[in-house]
C-alpha positions, -999 to +999 in steps of 0.1 A: +000+000+000+015+033-010+015+066+009-014+080-010-036+050-003-027+050+034-038+086+037-072+078+022-081+045+039-078+054+076-103+028+088-119-003+076-153+007+062-185-013+068-216-015+048-232+015+066-202+036+057-209+037+020-232+067+022-231+100+003-213+116+032-186+089+032-182+092-005-177+129-002-151+125+025-132+099+005-132+122-026-119+150-004-092+129+012-080+114-021-077+149-037-053+162-010-022+152-029-037+158-064-056+190-062-030+210-082-030+183-108-068+181-108-070+219-113-046+215-142-070+190-157-097+215-160-075+246-165-078+238-202-115+247-202-110+279-183-102+300-214-131+284-233-156+292-205-142+327-202-147+334-239-183+320-238-192+340-207-178+372-223-197+366-255-230+356-237-227+387-216-222+408-247-252+392-263-274+397-233-264+433-228-268+439-265-303+425-265-312+446-234-298+477-252-317+470-284-349+464-264-344+496-244-332+518-273-353+504-302-376+533-302-347+557-303-332+537-332-364+541-352-371+576-338-409+571-341-437+546-336-441+538-373-420+544-404-433+539-439-406+538-466-408+538-504-383+542-532-406+562-554-434+587-549-464+572-531-492+558-552-527+574-546-538+546-524-508+548-501-509+586-501-545+584-489-534+561-461-506+585-451-529+615-452-554+597-429-526+589-404-514+625-404-546+637-387-543+612-358-505+615-350-474+636-350-460+634-385-426+640-401-414+635-437-379+628-451-361+624-484-330+603-482-304+601-510-267+601-517-252+633-531-220+653-533-215+683-511-190+712-517-174+730-489-172+766-501-144+774-477-118+752-495-136+736-524-135+702-506-160+677-519-174+645-503-201+620-509-227+622-481-261+609-472-285+638-475-315+636-452-340+663-460-363+666-430-397+682-423-414+679-389-403+672-353-385+638-360-371+621-340-399+616-315-377+593-294-341+603-287-327+634-304-304+647-331-274+652-309-257+683-321-231+710-311-246+734-302-275+714-288-301+739-302-288+733-338-307+700-339-339+720-340-328+754-354-317+741-389-352+730-398-368+764-403-340+782-422-316+776-452-292+758-429-276+724-426-266+700-398-233+684-409-215+653-395-189+664-370-161+641-383-167+654-419-164+690-407-132+682-390-119+665-421-124+696-442-117+722-416-152+736-416-167+757-388-202+766-377-213+794-399-194+782-430-213+773-461-218+740-481-233+736-515-258+708-521-269+707-557-274+742-567-283+756-533-259+769-506-266+762-469-250+777-438-237+752-413-259+754-383-240+729-361-221+697-359-241+664-360-228+641-332-253+613-334-285+604-352-310+575-348-295+543-361-261+558-370-229+537-365-193+547-368-188+526-399-219+540-418-208+575-409-173+568-423-187+555-456-214+582-461-216+609-434-250+624-428-260+659-437-295+671-425-313+698-446-348+713-444-371+695-468-386+727-481-354+736-500-347+702-515-366+708-548-344+738-554-313+718-553-322+701-586-311+667-573-345+650-575-347+641-612-363+613-631-346+581-623-327+594-592-324+570-563-344+586-535-359+570-504-392+586-493-397+581-456-427+590-434-426+590-396-456+588-372-458+592-335-491+581-319-506+590-285-520+555-281-495+527-291-513+496-277-526+483-311-498+495-334-483+460-341-517+446-349-525+475-372-491+473-389-495+436-397-530+443-412-517+471-436-484+454-444-496+434-474-513+465-488-481+485-485-458+458-499-481+454-529-474+491-536-436+487-532-436+502-496-422+489-464-434+495-428-413+494-397-424+496-361-405+495-328-410+458-326-398+451-361-368+474-353-360+452-323-363+420-344-342+433-374-314+448-353-314+419-329-312+394-358-282+412-373-261+411-341-274+377-330-255+363-360-223+380-348-227+367-312-235+332-326-204+332-347-182+343-318-199+317-296-190+290-320-154+302-319-154+301-282-171+266-282-143+253-305-118+265-279-138+247-252-139+215-272-102+217-277-098+220-239-121+191-233-098+168-253-072+177-227-096+170-199-104+135-212-068+125-217-056+140-184-083+122-165-073+090-183-038+094-170-051+103-136-072+072-134-043+050-145-023+064-116-051+056-092-055+020-102-037+007-070-057+030-048-090+019-063-080-018-061-073-014-024-107+002-019-123-027-038-105-051-015-120-033+015-155-038+001-161-007-019-183-014-049-172-005-084-200+021-087-190+037-054-154+039-065-166+055-097-187+080-077-157+090-056-137+102-086-167+116-104-173+138-073-137+151-077-142+159-114-175+177-106-159+197-079-128+207-098-150+213-129-171+237-108-140+255-096-125+257-131-158+271-145-160+297-117-124+309-126-134+309-163-165+329-156-146+354-135-121+358-164-151+361-188-165+390-168-132+408-172-131+402-209-166+414-213-156+448-202-135+453-234-157+437-261-182+467-264-152+490-271-138+468-298-172+465-315-184+501-309-180+511-346-204+484-357-231+489-330-260+514-334-267+513-296-248+520-265-240+488-245-235+487-208-207+465-194-229+453-165-223+417-153-248+394-169-254+368-142-274+347-166-244+344-188-222+335-158-247+308-148-248+295-184-210+294-187-205+277-153-232+251-161-218+245-195-183+241-180-193+215-154-214+196-179-189+194-206-160+186-182-180+157-167-191+145-201-156+143-215-142+129-183-168+101-182-149+081-209-118+074-188-138+074-155-159+044-168-128+022-167-128+025-129-158+001-128-136-026-144-107-024-119-105-057-100-093-062-064-066-084-079-050-052-093-038-045-058-013-074-060-009-077-098-011-041-109+016-045-135-001-074-152-038-071-146-055-051-173-082-027-163-104-035-193-113-072-190-147-073-206-167-056-233-182-024-220-207-007-242-213+022-219-184+041-235-202+041-268-232+058-251-209+085-238-196+090-274-232+094-285-239+119-257-209+140-267-219+140-303-255+150-294-242+177-271-220+192-297-248+191-323-273+205-299-251+234-288-242+242-324-279+241-335-289+265-307-263+289-320-269+285-358-306+276-359-300+256-390-299+218-386-279+212-418-252+236-409-251+223-373-247+188-386-219+199-410-201+216-381-204+185-359-193+162-387-163+186-394-152+186-358-156+148-357-137+143-389-108+164-377-106+144-345-108+111-363-081+122-389-057+134-361-063+102-341-059+080-371-026+097-380-013+093-345-022+056-345-006+052-379+025+069-367+028+046-337+023+015-359+048+026-385+075+034-360+069+001-343+067-019-375+096-002-394+118+006-364+152+018-378+175-003-355+206+010-371+200+046-362+216+066-335+207+055-299+192+089-290+170+089-322+159+053-315+149+061-279+130+092-291+111+072-317+104+044-292+088+069-268+061+075-294+046+040-290+057+028-256+031+022-228+017+054-213+027+074-244+010+108-251+012+106-289-025+106-296-034+133-271-006+157-283-014+150-319-051+160-313-043+190-291-016+204-313-032+195-346-066+210-337-050+241-324-029+245-356-059+238-378-081+264-361-053+290-362-047+284-399-085+285-407-088+319-391-057+331-410-072+318-443-105+335-437-089+368-430-067+364-461-098+357-482-116+388-469-085+410-475-079+396-510-115+404-520-109+440-511-074+443-525-069+469-552-035+473-568-026+508-579-005+493-607-035+477-625-061+493-648-089+487-624-111+518-619-109+538-587-137+563-593-174+556-598-199+582-610-236+574-607-270+591-610-259+604-644-290+614-664-293+605-701-289+641-711-257+644-691-238+615-706-220+635-732-211+663-709-197+640-682-177+622-709-163+655-721-151+664-686-134+630-683-117+635-716-105+669-704-085+652-677-074+624-700-094+598-681-105+565-697-142+562-705-148+526-713-186+525-712-216+541-696-237+514-678-274+520-676-292+511-644-330+507-640-347+503-606-375+477-604-392+451-581-405+416-586-443+416-589-449+379-596-432+345-600-450+320-622-482+337-615-477+340-578-480+376-569-459+395-544-488+400-519-494+363-518-458+353-513-451+379-487-480+367-465-470+330-469-459+314-437-453+278-450-418+286-462-424+272-496-425+306-514-394+327-518-404+358-498-369+373-501-373+375-539-401+400-535-387+421-506-358+438-523-355+465-550-334+454-580-310+475-599-306+459-633-289+467-665-293+458-702-266+449-728-260+426-757-229+408-744-214+394-712-185+410-694-152+393-684-166+387-649-196+367-661-200+331-674-232+313-685-235+281-665-271+271-675-294+280-704-285+304-732-279+341-732-299+361-757-283+395-760-310+413-781-347+408-777-363+399-810-397+415-801-416+382-805-428+369-771-414+376-737-378+387-733-353+362-719-333+375-689-303+361-671-300+357-633-270+351-611-269+314-603-266+314-565-292+341-561-316+321-583-309+289-563-315+307-529-349+320-542-360+288-559-360+303-594-353+279-623-348+281-661-380+287-679-397+304-649-418+335-656-408+366-636-430+397-638-412+429-628-427+462-616-407+488-635-417+519-616-454+512-620-453+493-654-455+455-653-430+437-674-432+399-677-400+380-686-386+345-689-355+332-671-334+321-700-300+316-684-281+315-652-247+333-648-217+328-626-205+362-615-171+371-600-180+397-574-145+403-563-134+427-591-141+464-593-167+464-620-205+468-622-221+434-616-258+427-614-281+400-601-304+404-631-294+411-667-318+422-694-311+420-732-311+451-753-344+462-768-365+461-736-356+487-711-343+516-732-374+537-726-376+530-688-366+557-663-329+551-656-296+566-646-261+558-658-229+547-641-194+555-653-162+538-639-129+554-646-094+556-632-076+587-620-038+586-618-033+608-587-051+622-557-046+657-572-063+648-605-090+630-586-098+662-566-098+684-597-120+660-617-145+657-588-147+694-584-154+699-621-181+673-621-199+687-590-198+722-603-212+713-637-234+683-627-244+688-591-268+658-591-241+633-601-227+614-571-191+602-570-176+573-550-139+574-545-130+537-544-096+544-529-113+560-499-139+533-497-111+507-499-092+524-471-124+524-449-131+488-457-095+478-449-099+496-416-131+476-411-115+443-420-086+452-397-111+457-368-129+425-377-095+408-380-087+420-345-118+404-331-110+372-350-074+373-338-086+380-303-108+349-304-080+329-321-057+340-292-082+325-268-081+292-287-043+294-290-042+299-252-064+269-248-042+248-270-011+258-251-028+251-217-039+217-230-004+210-243+013+220-211-012+199-191-006+170-213+032+172-211+029+178-174+009+147-170+033+127-192+061+138-168+048+115-141+048+086-166+083+094-178+099+094-144+105+056-142+117+056-179+142+084-171+154+067-140+161+035-159+180+054-186+200+072-159+207+039-142+219+024-175+243+053-179+225+078-200+237+114-195+214+144-190+224+157-224+213+124-241+180+125-221+173+161-232+181+151-268+157+122-266+129+144-252+136+171-278+135+148-307+103+131-295+084+163-292+099+175-325+085+145-343+051+150-326+051+188-332+060+188-369+036+159-378+007+175-358+014+209-373+015+196-409-017+176-403-034+207-388-023+229-417-037+204-442-070+203-423-070+241-423-062+242-460-092+219-467-115+240-446-102+273-462-107+260-497-143+249-488-150+284-473-135+302-502-155+282-528-189+278-512-192+306-486-172+335-500-175+323-536-139+333-545-106+318-555-084+303-528-048+313-530-022+293-511+004+314-492+035+292-484+055+316-462+029+320-434+023+283-435+060+275-431+063+301-403+033+286-385+047+250-387+081+262-374+064+281-345+043+251-335+074+229-336+095+253-315+067+258-290+062+220-287+099+213-282+103+242-259+075+234-235+085+197-235+121+205-225+111+231-199+086+207-184+112+178-183+139+197-164+125+186-131+126+149-142+163+150-153+175+168-123+160+143-098+183+115-087+172+079-094+173+070-057+149+098-048+125+088-075+126+051-065+120+059-029+089+080-037+075+052-060+078+026-033 
């Protein structure tokens, strides 16, 4: 009986002793010498729990903020929106509401503004307002009175950052169209505004009464007509809104209420928190592989203790319960530490995501998230620890005298398979709760399972190959290092899984960020356009072309754009589809407004993948259009289907004649729907011109000339947009790298725990080598080579898994080409190998320095 067992069994138990209280005392006594190691078992899940608690807290606080601030986001009780002047029927509805509520009206469109002070120009979102909107919240301005004062005079409220960028002050003038407005104040915040949207298109508020004078509202211009209502009685607003919604949608109008604002905003950011939750869950799963293996080693070390307890009359189920209590207790402690760390992390996430959020989030502690995280930590720790714990039931009393020869698994035990089933169901259930799509949840679960199986299979294959083809003629040190890969109590499988999964996850995150950056990458050395002019009227084409020629800018082509909506699909009208709740009709097809073009040929970014493209309508029968293949698939549109479009009040039936594959990554005009020539020429339309300017100076001069001669034409500086998007991707990349860092930390902790546990199993081997005359230098070399073999093989396997996942994401999720980058991959492999060898050597120092006699005395 060893020292550990003698400390536990202080008296001979009788049958009445095997009660819950006795089991708890036994679990406590046994843990005295192993508490630090038990905590190390569960330390691998601490980071995963911390990330989940932080993300859950963010999600809960975000939901609370959206619920509390939804009215301020909308600014009113009801908003009706249309992209064209109201039809008589809807105008009558709006007029009837005006008499029973506070009412405001707005015109919303993109336009260029000219700062008179220094001739600076910029694309802005003009919001021409009439009335007392917003009714909830306020237009936060400096000075505060400017949020009200600008409405009654020829004055403007200008985004504060835009004013700072162009050195404008209050009292200076800006030109919008053909009208000059004095700057009444700086706009600090508006309902629904985010930092990102303000960077792309800053807001400028104007009085609605002057908007017609600007000359910007021309035929074919893209204008949003918005009507706001504030009611004294709000009890039945949702019921009324649902009743009038089909009527509004049939007239190309949309209606929003405070409740729909909650749903839409919450849905957008729920997707974000679900994604981050999955990232944290992967880190947690990675940690749980370490829990399972560490408990497996722990149970092996306790075989003698358990066998003695069995000799004293303890049942197998009671011995199992003693160690299960230890795992539950230490799992609870580890989850509590993780939850505390998650509370700290949650204080920083709102600041990281502030540019993307339209609401102000508190950093209050979400006790619901803490409870969820702790419950999840205990549950998953126990679930993964059950696999090795089940072997306790098969330990015989004979193991007390034949521990070296008596196997612990002496009979078939199918309970382990039930544990595997529970783990798979748990992973699938958690993923389904996050994604809400059973197919994607199943794919995620299968992907995780396949990665584990591949890494485990490669580890087993490695051990078999080393054993089978052992190079007996190699150097002694190399032979010993290779033999450690398959000797009893080896850690090959665990380290392969931990290191391989960590490497795979890191590489996947790197590949995703690279894909996003590549899609936004513009090279100044190419002929890709960097300036887009839109809202060009047909009568202005020649003049705009002349201005471009003056500055020697290329004018490849003017692209016509026509706005329209889908009115019917195969006879099914929009009103019927939008009210369908069965899910069989493609409601999304009817909800959006389409901007389409017409031409007689395809561009270099398009390829027909089904059907036949007819570039010119022959006038006989319905015209054949072409749709983007993925959009058609999502909306259940097939070749030969009849689509009826509403072209600004005029119905136009068409036939889907072909499906196109479109490369959305390039800087060119791409469209979901393409019409042939001979159909839309007489429809209200505007034109788009893409060109390339060589320098910032030429760009500024060209834009000034366009704005002065054609004030209704809007200009997008793609270089500026690219810079903003790069900043956005960098911030998203920071969030991804932050989450990846949590996973890396988990992988490191799992690895340290695994190596630390293997140290106890290597003590006897090291003692034997020292006794046989091996030097410390040789032992260090053996350990270094062993971990090098494990590290490089696991890293390469993880990289290959990451490459496969990256290719799938690029092809099917981002629909772009996947480019292999060798240098980062090589660097990652080398870093993983160095980390593996370094931790292995540092952790082995204590073994090598101990004398053989000291070790043998402790083992007796």
